Every structure is written in C-alpha cells, then in structure tokens.
LUMDREN-633459 format. One record per residue (C-alpha): residue number from 1; residue in one letter; x, y, z. Coordinates in nm, 3 decimals, decimal comma. Example, Ala and Ser with C-alpha at 12.3 -4.5 7.8 and 13.67 -1.06 7.14 Angstrom:
# LUMDREN-633459
SITE  seq  type        x        y        z
SITE    1     A    1,230   -0,450    0,780
SITE    2     S    1,367   -0,106    0,714
//
This chain:
# LUMDREN-633459
SITE  seq  type        x        y        z
SITE    1     M   -0,324    3,454    1,509
SITE    2     S   -0,284    3,421    1,125
SITE    3     A   -0,246    3,073    0,949
SITE    4     A    0,109    3,180    0,805
SITE    5     T    0,274    3,227    1,121
SITE    6     G    0,588    3,007    1,140
SITE    7     F    0,688    2,991    0,807
SITE    8     S    1,012    3,221    0,656
SITE    9     D    0,958    3,457    0,380
SITE   10     E    1,219    3,289    0,137
SITE   11     L    1,188    2,960    0,029
SITE   12     T    1,522    2,712    0,081
SITE   13     C    1,589    2,364   -0,046
SITE   14     E    1,807    2,312    0,241
SITE   15     A    1,658    1,992    0,421
SITE   16     P    1,449    2,132    0,713
SITE   17     G    1,581    1,978    1,034
SITE   18     I    1,799    2,101    1,309
SITE   19     G    1,821    2,511    1,395
SITE   20     H    2,113    2,685    1,531
SITE   21     N    2,351    2,530    1,732
SITE   22     G    2,090    2,219    1,731
SITE   23     G    1,803    2,438    1,877
SITE   24     P    1,431    2,404    1,779
SITE   25     V    1,319    2,490    1,424
SITE   26     F    1,055    2,790    1,475
SITE   27     E    1,049    2,901    1,108
SITE   28     C    1,060    2,660    0,799
SITE   29     P    1,043    2,665    0,461
SITE   30     I    0,752    2,475    0,248
SITE   31     P    0,723    2,449   -0,127
SITE   32     A    0,582    2,765   -0,287
SITE   33     I    0,297    2,623   -0,449
SITE   34     F    0,127    2,563   -0,088
SITE   35     Q    0,155    2,968   -0,014
SITE   36     P   -0,241    3,000   -0,069
SITE   37     F   -0,263    2,764    0,239
SITE   38     L   -0,142    3,022    0,456
SITE   39     Q   -0,437    3,244    0,438
SITE   40     P   -0,800    3,135    0,586
SITE   41     A   -1,037    2,904    0,410
SITE   42     R   -1,299    2,679    0,489
SITE   43     F   -1,131    2,401    0,248
SITE   44     K   -0,758    2,337    0,168
SITE   45     V   -0,744    2,075   -0,076
SITE   46     S   -0,419    1,923   -0,211
SITE   47     Y   -0,411    1,645   -0,459
SITE   48     G   -0,113    1,457   -0,678
SITE   49     G    0,142    1,214   -0,720
SITE   50     R    0,405    1,053   -0,508
SITE   51     G    0,699    1,285   -0,394
SITE   52     S    0,492    1,627   -0,389
SITE   53     S    0,537    1,670   -0,035
SITE   54     K    0,149    1,739    0,024
SITE   55     T    0,152    1,537    0,360
SITE   56     R    0,415    1,678    0,502
SITE   57     T    0,340    2,009    0,410
SITE   58     V    0,000    2,040    0,538
SITE   59     I    0,173    1,876    0,870
SITE   60     T    0,388    2,163    0,904
SITE   61     I    0,104    2,376    0,858
SITE   62     L   -0,101    2,228    1,113
SITE   63     V    0,190    2,170    1,381
SITE   64     N    0,244    2,553    1,350
SITE   65     N   -0,096    2,640    1,407
SITE   66     V   -0,119    2,425    1,726
SITE   67     L    0,200    2,543    1,840
SITE   68     Y    0,156    2,932    1,800
SITE   69     S   -0,259    2,913    1,779
SITE   70     G   -0,350    2,671    2,028
SITE   71     W   -0,515    2,486    1,701
SITE   72     R   -0,726    2,196    1,812
SITE   73     V   -0,693    1,934    1,492
SITE   74     V   -0,876    1,600    1,431
SITE   75     C   -0,689    1,388    1,190
SITE   76     F   -0,944    1,117    0,996
SITE   77     R   -0,894    0,835    0,764
SITE   78     E   -1,185    0,636    0,665
SITE   79     L   -1,153    0,394    0,866
SITE   80     M   -0,860    0,350    1,135
SITE   81     E   -0,875    0,032    1,353
SITE   82     A   -0,519    0,131    1,486
SITE   83     I   -0,371    0,454    1,551
SITE   84     A   -0,052    0,312    1,318
SITE   85     E   -0,339    0,381    1,039
SITE   86     S   -0,336    0,758    1,086
SITE   87     S   -0,122    1,089    1,063
SITE   88     Y    0,011    1,006    1,390
SITE   89     Q    0,387    0,890    1,290
SITE   90     E    0,417    1,171    1,022
SITE   91     I    0,314    1,447    1,263
SITE   92     V    0,588    1,333    1,562
SITE   93     E    0,832    1,298    1,279
SITE   94     E    0,755    1,640    1,220
SITE   95     I    0,794    1,754    1,567
SITE   96     E    1,125    1,578    1,582
SITE   97     R    1,281    1,720    1,272
SITE   98     R    1,227    2,053    1,408
SITE   99     N    1,353    2,003    1,768
SITE  100     L    1,018    2,048    1,913
SITE  101     G    0,979    1,795    2,123
SITE  102     A    1,013    2,013    2,419
SITE  103     Y    0,705    2,210    2,364
SITE  104     F    0,459    1,889    2,271
SITE  105     D    0,367    1,572    2,496
SITE  106     I    0,354    1,317    2,311
SITE  107     T    0,138    0,979    2,408
SITE  108     K    0,010    0,660    2,237
SITE  109     T   -0,342    0,809    2,138
SITE  110     E   -0,296    1,226    2,085
SITE  111     I   -0,011    1,485    2,060
SITE  112     S   -0,084    1,798    2,262
SITE  113     C    0,085    2,132    2,344
SITE  114     P    0,045    2,249    2,727
SITE  115     S    0,176    2,579    2,626
SITE  116     S   -0,096    2,673    2,383
SITE  117     G   -0,340    2,410    2,464
SITE  118     G   -0,367    2,281    2,112
SITE  119     V   -0,379    1,891    2,053
SITE  120     F   -0,400    1,646    1,766
SITE  121     K   -0,642    1,351    1,785
SITE  122     F   -0,715    1,091    1,562
SITE  123     S   -1,026    0,913    1,446
SITE  124     G   -1,187    0,713    1,199
SITE  125     I   -1,477    0,845    1,013
SITE  126     R   -1,648    0,487    1,044
SITE  127     A   -1,631    0,227    1,251
SITE  128     S   -1,654   -0,023    0,980
SITE  129     S   -1,736   -0,032    0,640
SITE  130     K   -2,123   -0,030    0,733
SITE  131     R   -2,142    0,199    1,003
SITE  132     L   -2,044    0,575    1,045
SITE  133     Q   -1,934    0,677    1,421
SITE  134     N   -2,162    0,990    1,436
SITE  135     Q   -2,175    0,983    1,811
SITE  136     K   -1,768    1,027    1,830
SITE  137     L   -1,781    1,270    1,533
SITE  138     K   -1,995    1,490    1,754
SITE  139     G   -1,719    1,513    1,969
SITE  140     F   -1,479    1,703    1,739
SITE  141     S   -1,748    2,017    1,694
SITE  142     N   -1,552    2,251    1,880
SITE  143     F   -1,204    2,160    1,687
SITE  144     D   -1,003    2,420    1,455
SITE  145     A   -0,957    2,196    1,157
SITE  146     A   -0,975    1,852    1,037
SITE  147     F   -0,714    1,693    0,817
SITE  148     I   -0,800    1,379    0,620
SITE  149     D   -0,471    1,203    0,424
SITE  150     E   -0,517    0,920    0,183
SITE  151     G   -0,880    1,140    0,103
SITE  152     E   -0,930    0,950   -0,234
SITE  153     S   -1,072    0,664   -0,017
SITE  154     I   -1,370    0,890    0,188
SITE  155     T   -1,727    0,822    0,032
SITE  156     K   -1,973    1,080   -0,052
SITE  157     E   -2,177    0,931    0,287
SITE  158     S   -1,851    0,964    0,544
SITE  159     W   -1,817    1,362    0,393
SITE  160     N   -2,188    1,439    0,468
SITE  161     A   -2,143    1,281    0,809
SITE  162     L   -1,789    1,500    0,824
SITE  163     I   -1,874    1,796    0,674
SITE  164     P   -2,143    1,915    0,976
SITE  165     T   -1,904    1,841    1,261
SITE  166     M   -1,705    2,081    1,174
SITE  167     R   -1,891    2,378    1,321
SITE  168     K   -1,665    2,591    1,479
SITE  169     S   -1,668    2,924    1,353
SITE  170     G   -1,355    2,965    1,104
SITE  171     S   -1,285    2,589    1,114
SITE  172     E   -1,114    2,447    0,823
SITE  173     I   -1,087    2,125    0,639
SITE  174     F   -0,733    1,997    0,508
SITE  175     V   -0,757    1,716    0,239
SITE  176     C   -0,452    1,527    0,079
SITE  177     F   -0,527    1,267   -0,172
SITE  178     N   -0,405    1,110   -0,477
SITE  179     P   -0,644    1,051   -0,714
SITE  180     A   -0,700    0,649   -0,791
SITE  181     S   -1,064    0,636   -0,992
SITE  182     P   -1,189    0,946   -1,215
SITE  183     L   -1,505    0,802   -1,022
SITE  184     D   -1,398    0,870   -0,651
SITE  185     F   -1,607    1,077   -0,460
SITE  186     I   -1,340    1,357   -0,359
SITE  187     Y   -1,175    1,372   -0,695
SITE  188     Q   -1,506    1,472   -0,829
SITE  189     A   -1,613    1,686   -0,572
SITE  190     F   -1,321    1,898   -0,600
SITE  191     V   -1,150    1,853   -0,942
SITE  192     T   -1,393    1,702   -1,188
SITE  193     D   -1,727    1,884   -1,107
SITE  194     P   -1,667    2,105   -0,775
SITE  195     I   -1,931    2,169   -0,515
SITE  196     Y   -1,816    2,438   -0,362
SITE  197     P   -1,737    2,808   -0,486
SITE  198     A   -1,378    2,927   -0,459
SITE  199     E   -1,470    3,221   -0,299
SITE  200     L   -1,767    3,288   -0,079
SITE  201     H   -1,863    3,652    0,084
SITE  202     G   -1,575    3,777   -0,090
SITE  203     R   -1,321    3,571    0,053
SITE  204     P   -1,148    3,253   -0,011
SITE  205     Y   -1,351    2,928    0,049
SITE  206     S   -1,243    2,645   -0,127
SITE  207     I   -0,831    2,629   -0,230
SITE  208     V   -0,782    2,319   -0,441
SITE  209     L   -0,385    2,251   -0,583
SITE  210     K   -0,272    2,007   -0,832
SITE  211     V    0,085    1,916   -0,687
SITE  212     N    0,344    1,723   -0,792
SITE  213     Y    0,699    1,608   -0,731
SITE  214     T    0,810    1,865   -0,996
SITE  215     D    0,695    2,171   -0,708
SITE  216     N    0,878    1,961   -0,443
SITE  217     P    1,238    2,127   -0,413
SITE  218     F    1,313    1,884   -0,157
SITE  219     F    1,215    1,586   -0,392
SITE  220     P    1,491    1,295   -0,336
SITE  221     Q    1,741    1,167   -0,598
SITE  222     E    1,614    0,780   -0,527
SITE  223     L    1,268    0,907   -0,561
SITE  224     A    1,340    1,096   -0,898
SITE  225     D    1,533    0,785   -1,039
SITE  226     D    1,221    0,539   -0,938
SITE  227     A    1,043    0,802   -1,120
SITE  228     A    1,217    0,812   -1,475
SITE  229     L    1,226    0,410   -1,470
SITE  230     M    0,864    0,405   -1,427
SITE  231     E    0,806    0,646   -1,677
SITE  232     A    0,999    0,430   -1,932
SITE  233     S    0,854    0,129   -1,835
SITE  234     D    0,500    0,182   -1,754
SITE  235     P    0,417    0,544   -1,871
SITE  236     E    0,062    0,468   -1,761
SITE  237     L    0,155    0,401   -1,408
SITE  238     F    0,384    0,664   -1,381
SITE  239     R    0,127    0,924   -1,471
SITE  240     H   -0,061    0,791   -1,197
SITE  241     V    0,157    0,761   -0,924
SITE  242     Y    0,394    1,036   -0,985
SITE  243     L    0,160    1,289   -1,175
SITE  244     G   -0,169    1,227   -0,990
SITE  245     E   -0,386    1,107   -1,285
SITE  246     P   -0,656    0,886   -1,212
SITE  247     V   -0,626    0,543   -1,392
SITE  248     A   -0,869    0,398   -1,625
SITE  249     D   -0,977    0,033   -1,494
SITE  250     N   -0,751   -0,128   -1,734
SITE  251     A   -0,446    0,054   -1,596
SITE  252     L   -0,539   -0,097   -1,269
SITE  253     A   -0,374   -0,431   -1,284
SITE  254     I   -0,103   -0,528   -1,050
SITE  255     I    0,081   -0,707   -1,328
SITE  256     K    0,075   -0,588   -1,632
SITE  257     P    0,033   -0,810   -1,963
SITE  258     A    0,362   -0,694   -2,132
SITE  259     W    0,551   -0,753   -1,833
SITE  260     I    0,452   -1,107   -1,809
SITE  261     E    0,539   -1,184   -2,178
SITE  262     A    0,877   -1,034   -2,118
SITE  263     S    0,948   -1,314   -1,870
SITE  264     I    0,899   -1,563   -2,088
SITE  265     D    1,233   -1,765   -2,117
SITE  266     A    1,339   -1,440   -1,979
SITE  267     H    1,648   -1,674   -1,850
SITE  268     L    1,747   -1,746   -2,190
SITE  269     H    1,761   -1,399   -2,344
SITE  270     I    1,929   -1,205   -1,994
SITE  271     P    2,293   -1,277   -1,980
SITE  272     D    2,373   -1,200   -1,598
SITE  273     F    2,018   -1,417   -1,508
SITE  274     P    2,110   -1,597   -1,176
SITE  275     M    2,101   -1,977   -1,197
SITE  276     G    2,046   -2,204   -0,915
SITE  277     G    1,900   -2,067   -0,555
SITE  278     G    1,646   -2,239   -0,334
SITE  279     K    1,366   -2,445   -0,423
SITE  280     I    1,058   -2,275   -0,292
SITE  281     G    0,685   -2,380   -0,341
SITE  282     G    0,354   -2,220   -0,329
SITE  283     M    0,006   -2,432   -0,258
SITE  284     D   -0,338   -2,258   -0,283
SITE  285     I   -0,599   -2,457   -0,142
SITE  286     S   -0,929   -2,491   -0,317
SITE  287     G   -1,227   -2,254   -0,141
SITE  288     G   -1,081   -2,052    0,127
SITE  289     V   -1,224   -1,695    0,288
SITE  290     E   -1,357   -1,347    0,112
SITE  291     G   -1,446   -1,135    0,357
SITE  292     D   -1,552   -1,311    0,696
SITE  293     V   -1,737   -1,591    0,505
SITE  294     I   -1,575   -1,913    0,438
SITE  295     A   -1,581   -2,139    0,155
SITE  296     P   -1,532   -2,500    0,242
SITE  297     K   -1,664   -2,640   -0,087
SITE  298     S   -1,549   -2,466   -0,444
SITE  299     N   -1,526   -2,552   -0,793
SITE  300     D   -1,198   -2,404   -0,833
SITE  301     P   -0,888   -2,659   -0,823
SITE  302     N   -0,605   -2,649   -0,571
SITE  303     A   -0,305   -2,522   -0,726
SITE  304     L    0,115   -2,595   -0,651
SITE  305     A    0,421   -2,360   -0,786
SITE  306     W    0,756   -2,391   -0,746
SITE  307     R    1,063   -2,210   -0,863
SITE  308     Y    1,422   -2,275   -0,850
SITE  309     G    1,573   -1,961   -0,796
SITE  310     C    1,440   -1,690   -1,010
SITE  311     I    1,298   -1,932   -1,239
SITE  312     L    0,934   -2,083   -1,235
SITE  313     S    0,980   -2,460   -1,262
SITE  314     G    0,657   -2,634   -1,232
SITE  315     L    0,302   -2,568   -1,207
SITE  316     E    0,023   -2,846   -1,101
SITE  317     E   -0,357   -2,812   -1,060
SITE  318     W   -0,646   -3,081   -0,978
SITE  319     H   -0,974   -3,122   -0,788
SITE  320     D   -0,991   -3,289   -0,427
SITE  321     D   -1,309   -3,302   -0,206
SITE  322     S   -1,079   -3,237    0,116
SITE  323     P   -0,777   -3,046    0,221
SITE  324     N   -0,606   -3,318    0,342
SITE  325     K   -0,634   -3,508    0,034
SITE  326     A   -0,493   -3,236   -0,155
SITE  327     A   -0,193   -3,257    0,079
SITE  328     A   -0,148   -3,641    0,024
SITE  329     Y   -0,168   -3,552   -0,360
SITE  330     A    0,097   -3,285   -0,326
SITE  331     H    0,323   -3,419   -0,061
SITE  332     P    0,479   -3,682   -0,341
SITE  333     I    0,573   -3,346   -0,598
SITE  334     V    0,722   -3,175   -0,269
SITE  335     M    0,970   -3,480   -0,221
SITE  336     R    1,040   -3,524   -0,609
SITE  337     E    1,143   -3,174   -0,623
SITE  338     G    1,307   -3,121   -0,336
SITE  339     L    1,138   -2,858   -0,228
SITE  340     D    1,358   -2,649    0,093
SITE  341     T    1,014   -2,429    0,137
SITE  342     L    0,658   -2,475    0,069
SITE  343     H    0,430   -2,206    0,138
SITE  344     I    0,087   -2,287    0,221
SITE  345     D   -0,228   -2,090    0,210
SITE  346     D   -0,363   -2,203    0,587
SITE  347     I   -0,634   -1,931    0,611
SITE  348     G   -1,015   -2,107    0,618
SITE  349     V   -1,010   -2,430    0,497
SITE  350     G   -0,630   -2,466    0,428
SITE  351     A   -0,558   -2,449    0,835
SITE  352     S   -0,504   -2,815    0,861
SITE  353     V   -0,274   -2,896    0,556
SITE  354     K    0,040   -2,748    0,702
SITE  355     G   -0,004   -3,032    0,977
SITE  356     E   -0,153   -3,289    0,728
SITE  357     F    0,220   -3,231    0,533
SITE  358     E    0,441   -3,260    0,852
SITE  359     R    0,264   -3,579    0,946
SITE  360     L    0,316   -3,737    0,591
SITE  361     E    0,676   -3,599    0,612
SITE  362     A    0,723   -3,777    0,925
SITE  363     E    0,611   -4,099    0,801
SITE  364     A    0,816   -4,080    0,453
SITE  365     N    1,091   -4,267    0,385
SITE  366     P    1,339   -4,154    0,389
SITE  367     P    1,253   -3,839    0,507
SITE  368     R    1,326   -3,478    0,401
SITE  369     K    1,318   -3,173    0,610
SITE  370     T    1,077   -2,947    0,398
SITE  371     A    0,984   -2,631    0,582
SITE  372     Y    0,608   -2,613    0,576
SITE  373     I    0,559   -2,235    0,652
SITE  374     G    0,168   -2,112    0,690
SITE  375     W    0,091   -1,822    0,455
SITE  376     T   -0,207   -1,638    0,549
SITE  377     A   -0,316   -1,398    0,322
SITE  378     S   -0,457   -1,134    0,567
SITE  379     E   -0,194   -1,105    0,823
SITE  380     S    0,031   -0,799    0,823
SITE  381     P    0,329   -0,779    0,587
SITE  382     L    0,647   -0,959    0,664
SITE  383     E    0,927   -0,753    0,827
SITE  384     P    0,684   -0,455    0,798
SITE  385     D    0,957   -0,167    0,898
SITE  386     R    1,202   -0,306    0,629
SITE  387     E    1,250   -0,031    0,355
SITE  388     Y    1,018   -0,043    0,045
SITE  389     Q    1,147    0,255   -0,103
SITE  390     P    1,313    0,547   -0,007
SITE  391     G    1,055    0,712    0,280
SITE  392     K    0,833    0,413    0,252
SITE  393     T    0,842    0,077    0,463
SITE  394     H    0,641   -0,266    0,350
SITE  395     G    0,395   -0,163    0,609
SITE  396     D    0,356    0,118    0,466
SITE  397     M    0,271    0,012    0,139
SITE  398     F    0,088   -0,271    0,169
SITE  399     A   -0,213   -0,340    0,372
SITE  400     N   -0,172   -0,728    0,442
SITE  401     L    0,076   -1,023    0,365
SITE  402     K   -0,119   -1,079   -0,003
SITE  403     A   -0,062   -0,715   -0,106
SITE  404     Q    0,301   -0,757   -0,005
SITE  405     G    0,322   -1,109   -0,238
SITE  406     W    0,167   -0,952   -0,556
SITE  407     G    0,328   -0,600   -0,524
SITE  408     T    0,636   -0,773   -0,488
SITE  409     L    0,580   -1,024   -0,733
SITE  410     A    0,493   -0,720   -0,996
SITE  411     D    0,791   -0,564   -0,885
SITE  412     R    1,001   -0,864   -1,053
SITE  413     F    0,806   -0,897   -1,368
SITE  414     R    0,853   -0,520   -1,411
SITE  415     N    1,209   -0,514   -1,330
SITE  416     T    1,247   -0,842   -1,603
SITE  417     W    1,060   -0,611   -1,844
SITE  418     Q    1,330   -0,345   -1,779
SITE  419     A    1,611   -0,595   -1,866
SITE  420     R    1,440   -0,722   -2,128
SITE  421     N    1,435   -0,356   -2,293
SITE  422     G    1,783   -0,217   -2,213
SITE  423     L    1,684   -0,059   -1,903
SITE  424     P    1,865   -0,056   -1,549
SITE  425     Y    1,755   -0,357   -1,337
SITE  426     D    1,842   -0,548   -1,033
SITE  427     P    1,976   -0,918   -1,156
SITE  428     D    1,843   -1,071   -0,797
SITE  429     Q    1,497   -0,972   -0,856
SITE  430     L    1,400   -1,146   -1,213
SITE  431     I    1,141   -1,393   -1,299
SITE  432     S    1,145   -1,644   -1,578
SITE  433     I    0,853   -1,828   -1,680
SITE  434     P    0,991   -2,135   -1,905
SITE  435     L    0,811   -2,163   -2,233
SITE  436     G    0,855   -2,572   -2,153
SITE  437     L    0,585   -2,570   -1,879
SITE  438     P    0,259   -2,709   -1,969
SITE  439     A    0,121   -2,460   -2,234
SITE  440     K   -0,210   -2,500   -2,106
SITE  441     L   -0,130   -2,397   -1,725
SITE  442     R    0,125   -2,158   -1,846
SITE  443     T   -0,141   -1,952   -2,082
SITE  444     K   -0,375   -1,985   -1,790
SITE  445     L   -0,132   -1,839   -1,536
SITE  446     Q   -0,083   -1,560   -1,763
SITE  447     G   -0,436   -1,459   -1,774
SITE  448     E   -0,469   -1,497   -1,409
SITE  449     L   -0,163   -1,304   -1,296
SITE  450     S   -0,280   -0,992   -1,517
SITE  451     Q   -0,643   -1,011   -1,356
SITE  452     P   -0,633   -0,860   -1,019
SITE  453     R   -0,647   -0,464   -0,972
SITE  454     R   -0,488   -0,285   -0,766
SITE  455     E   -0,698   -0,179   -0,468
SITE  456     S   -0,623    0,113   -0,197
SITE  457     V   -0,711    0,096    0,178
SITE  458     N   -0,618    0,417    0,384
SITE  459     G   -0,340    0,482    0,088
SITE  460     R   -0,214    0,117    0,152
SITE  461     M   -0,213   -0,170   -0,133
SITE  462     K   -0,456   -0,462   -0,123
SITE  463     V   -0,542   -0,699   -0,418
SITE  464     E   -0,894   -0,682   -0,563
SITE  465     G   -1,114   -0,952   -0,364
SITE  466     K   -1,254   -1,256   -0,508
SITE  467     K   -1,606   -1,115   -0,515
SITE  468     S   -1,518   -0,854   -0,723
SITE  469     L   -1,330   -1,063   -0,980
SITE  470     K   -1,641   -1,266   -0,983
SITE  471     Q   -1,854   -0,995   -1,098
SITE  472     R   -1,630   -0,879   -1,365
SITE  473     G   -1,691   -1,221   -1,478
SITE  474     F   -1,310   -1,363   -1,362
SITE  475     P   -1,287   -1,703   -1,183
SITE  476     S   -1,041   -1,698   -0,876
SITE  477     H   -0,670   -1,699   -0,941
SITE  478     N   -0,575   -1,993   -0,755
SITE  479     L   -0,265   -2,101   -0,994
SITE  480     A   -0,145   -1,704   -0,975
SITE  481     D   -0,151   -1,711   -0,624
SITE  482     A    0,068   -2,028   -0,572
SITE  483     V    0,313   -1,835   -0,769
SITE  484     V    0,266   -1,550   -0,543
SITE  485     M    0,323   -1,787   -0,255
SITE  486     A    0,657   -1,954   -0,444
SITE  487     Y    0,793   -1,603   -0,487
SITE  488     A    0,724   -1,472   -0,142
SITE  489     K    1,016   -1,400    0,108
SITE  490     V    1,037   -1,622    0,321
SITE  491     D    1,024   -1,581    0,686
SITE  492     E    1,365   -1,721    0,784
SITE  493     G    1,299   -1,733    1,140
SITE  494     V    1,014   -1,989    1,090
SITE  495     A    1,210   -2,181    0,823
SITE  496     A    1,492   -2,215    1,067
SITE  497     W    1,291   -2,448    1,317
SITE  498     F    1,256   -2,722    1,027
SITE  499     L    1,649   -2,750    0,992
//
C-alpha cells in the first residue's frame, strides 16, 4: 500500500483533531512541503528550526502506515535510558488527537495496532556513550521503518551500525533534526556533502527537505511572538532556533555578553524594575563531580552569591581545605544577610555541607530559620511538567537541574536586554548586577557567565562540562554556578519544612 494512504487531497489550516461527530480522523492534512515524503524512498530527512512541524508530520505519516499497512516501526535515539526520552509521547498524542485510541494498544513499552499487525517500538542505538547495542539492533532487521528524531546527536559510528540493521526490502529511514554544529555528522552526510544520491535505479532514494516555521500553516501565534522577539534580541540564536541554521562555536554561549552588559545597574535604568523580594543565595563548593569522577581537591575557590529579589546583592570567593570549613566561613555571611533560602551544591564533596549548615544554625544565638536546600545539578529539572513555552515543558527543554538553572537565568538576562532596548519584557523576570559589587569579582562573574556553551542531549539542553571548558582553556565557573543557584526556582515544598 502506498505511503500516501490516509491523507486528504487538500491542505487545510484547521487544527487537526476530532472528526465529525467526535469520531476518529482517518484522513488528515499535512503541510504541503512534506508531500515528497508520501512516495517510497530509502531516506527521508527533514531538518530545520523550531515550530516547523517536522516531528509531528513524520509521526502522522508513520501512524497512518502502521494503521493502514501494518508497518513495524522502530523509533531510535542515540541514547535512550527511559521511554520518556523517546518519541513515545508524541505518538500517543497523535493517536489521541485523531481519536484513534480504539485501533491501538498502548503499553508502557510499545504501541501496537492489532487489526493491521503494525507496531511502534523504541530503542537507543547505544547502551552508553562508549558501547553500541549491536545485538539489540539486529532484532529490528525485519522492520519496515526507522524513525530518528533529534538526529543531530547521531554519530558516524552509530549511523554505520544502524544502516545494515534496516535490511528489509523497501524499508525506509526517517530522520528529523535541528542542526547544532556545521560539523555534525548527520548535517554533513545529508546537507553539506551528501553521501547518498537523490535517485537510484530511476527512483527516489534520498529525499532531504529543509523545513522551517514559515512552511507550517499550523504555526501557533505564541511561537510567532517568541520568534519575533528572539529575532530582535539575538538574531544569531534566532537563525539557529527558528531557521535551522547550524551555529559557529562563538554563538553557542548560553548567556550572551551583550545581555550581561545590559544587566549592569539595570535596576537604575528600567522604570518598573521590581524592588524587594526574597533573599536567596547559592553556594558552590570547591571540587565536585565531572562525569563519574569525584574531585575532592581542587584549586577552584568556593563561591557564594546572594540576591534580594531580582538584584544580585553580594558575591564572595575563598579557599578552604574542607567543605565543612567552607560552611563555617559562609554561615556568618548567611546570618548577616538574613537569607531566607540557600541553595547548596551538594553533589560529590558538597554532600556534607547542608548538614553542617544545619548544625551551625542550631548552635547560633539568636537562631535564624534559613532553608538550606541541597541543589544536585545532575537531578531532573524542578517541576518537569510545568510549561516552559507553548508546547514544551521544562522536562522537554532541559536535561537536568543544572541546565534548567542556566537556561532560566539566561532567560532573565535576555529579558533584561529586551527591557533596556525598548522591546517587550516581563518585569518579574529581570536581573540587575550592581556596579557597586567588588569590581574584581563582578568582572570575573561577567566572564564566567558567558563561557559555558549550550549542548544537546536527545534534543534537551545541557551545560558544557568542566572537562570541555578546561580543554578550551577556561577554569571552572564556580562564581557563575553560585549565581545560577541563587536565581534558581525555590522548591517550595522543601523550603516549607524549614518554616
């Protein structure tokens, strides 16, 4: 059966959803640019920016082929530690959106169509960053299609292991990606220097489409507004995020230097800058964890930062020969500044610091009830189901708590830049770095904030690791990490225990 089965002849811009009288939707529109994907071909690759409907359209095509033609489809990621890191949820949403639940059995590990014999399965190509899942890959040799979303992360080694796996006659490989770097293997293999011909034996063989939000008739107004603001505030990032252009290394900084400059004394330049608010601090402990390696000794200093509402109120750096001594140094500052909450880097060597603070607090006279909250950078984002932007949750956007902290702090800096440049902004999400802070520490902080690069894991943001920074000649960003923790969202449920 043709891959075109189940698609309406005319494209309409009505939001696809419930059919007539609440029935199932068997025929559905797709953006016109994807029409070439409705013919057989070995490779079907779509790349471009956010809001282009790449993933959703490919899933629409695959759901139709599973439903009508009994296709067996495996959905791959480079690494997949849990089903939540796959395309599983998007497929479930497509089935629900079209009221097709009666035709599919949805379990925690796969999605099948009993009437046709079709199925969706999910797998990582690698078991770890160092080991391919060769035996598991062989189990998909009789499948009709593979779908690789977030394909920018696929390495050449993984690709070379995958291709021989999909050996069934007529099998197809779908890839969707937003280019991260011009050096990405997938970008080079299909865009820069294609390794497959467009046609073979007189038939389409490799169909490559560049697709952007301008090609999506269902593009929501909320994302259109976000795109316009980003284009005005950071054209380079806009070209990457919304136009699908790979970025040069110097454009990968999570926080742009121009945004940081705009935050200097911002509270004196923005008329409705909010004054007052919670007194919240962050403390980064010297040493820490890089990968699986604990670094109990380090030349890095300890760092403490605190804010009063949106204004960064203080910075401190010092060396100590143990984490508990670092807590003893910081505790009088916490008391003097009257902090309500202190986020503490508690991974690796910092694990004991929270308890030491609580011991010192109990002995203080007079006592002060500060909420000491462990901040484990590698943990999942706080409130992962909370909406980050239309159609994306915090869990969708950020790989871990550290990425969420850096990402949301970057949002504050960008928002402040917009306020200083006459663009729309949120007055509750500003940041000001007073010129009156110690010049040496303030200058160092500005440098540290702009050093780490944005990286991607299965389409979710992560922060460049210390090992990579060191290779580029940059020291650890302890002071910046302390500021990230100071501005991180407070887990109200944990803080309530201290009240």
